N, C-alpha and C positions, 0 to 999 in steps of 0.2 A: 799372730804367731808368737809362740813363747820361745822357741829355740830352733836352731838349725846347725847341723854339723857339716863343715866343709873339710874335705880331706884330699890329699894329693901331694905329690912331691913339691919341694921348694921351687918357687918361681912360676907357679901356675896361676897366680892371681887371686888367691884366697883372701888376702888382706885387702886388695883392691875391691873385690866383690863385697866384702863386709863393710868397707867405707861407703860404697855406693848404696848399699841397703840403708845405712844410717842416714845418708843424705836424702834419699828418696822418702824415707819415713819421717824426716824432720826430727831426728833424735840425736842426742849427743853420742859421740863415739869414744869408747874407752878400750885401748889396746893393752893387753897384759900378756907377758910371756911366762913360760914356766919358771924362768929364773927369778921373776918378780915374786913368785909364790914360794919357791923352795927356801928352806932354812935348815940349818944343822940342828936347831933346837926343837925338841919334841913339843908339838902343839902350836908352834909358830906358823906352820903352813896353813892350818885351819884358820888361824887368826887373820892371816894375810888375805885369804879368800873372803872372809867375812868383811874385812876392811874395804875391799874393792866393791863388793856388793852394797855396802853402806853408802859409798860414794855414788854408785849408780842410782840408788834410791833417791839421794839428794838431788841428783841432776836429771831425774826422770823427765821425759822418756829417754831411754838410754839403750844403746847397742853395745854389748860387751863382746870383745873379740879376744879369745884366749889362744895365743899362738903356741905352737909346740905342745899342744894338749896331750898328744900321744906319749910324751915322755913322762906323763903323770899316771899312766895307766898300766895295768898288768900286761906283761908280754904274753902274747897268744901262745898257748901250748907249753909255756915254760914252768907253770905252776908257781912262779915267783911274781910278786907284785913289786912295783918300783918303790923306792924309799918314800917318795912323796905320797903315793897312793896309800901306803900304810899309815903315814902320819895323818892324812886327812880323814881316813876311816876311823882311826883310834880316837880322834878328837871331835868327831861330829856328834 
């Protein structure tokens, strides 16, 4: 499996499930929140994402859990993308 998206309100066990998946697959677990990626500097968000994935490659096999990923995405129906989403797209 390459990836899985867990969604739901806070407190429903998404982090717990991700940790269980890492344990059962005998892989390292890296937890990242949107705050770890966000930056006020243009291009810094993309660099932060790349940094976390470089760490994951070094520690492979690895399970990466990105918490609050919805804050990095375009709001449905608003026509506006979040600040981070725009930064990551511009610098990818």
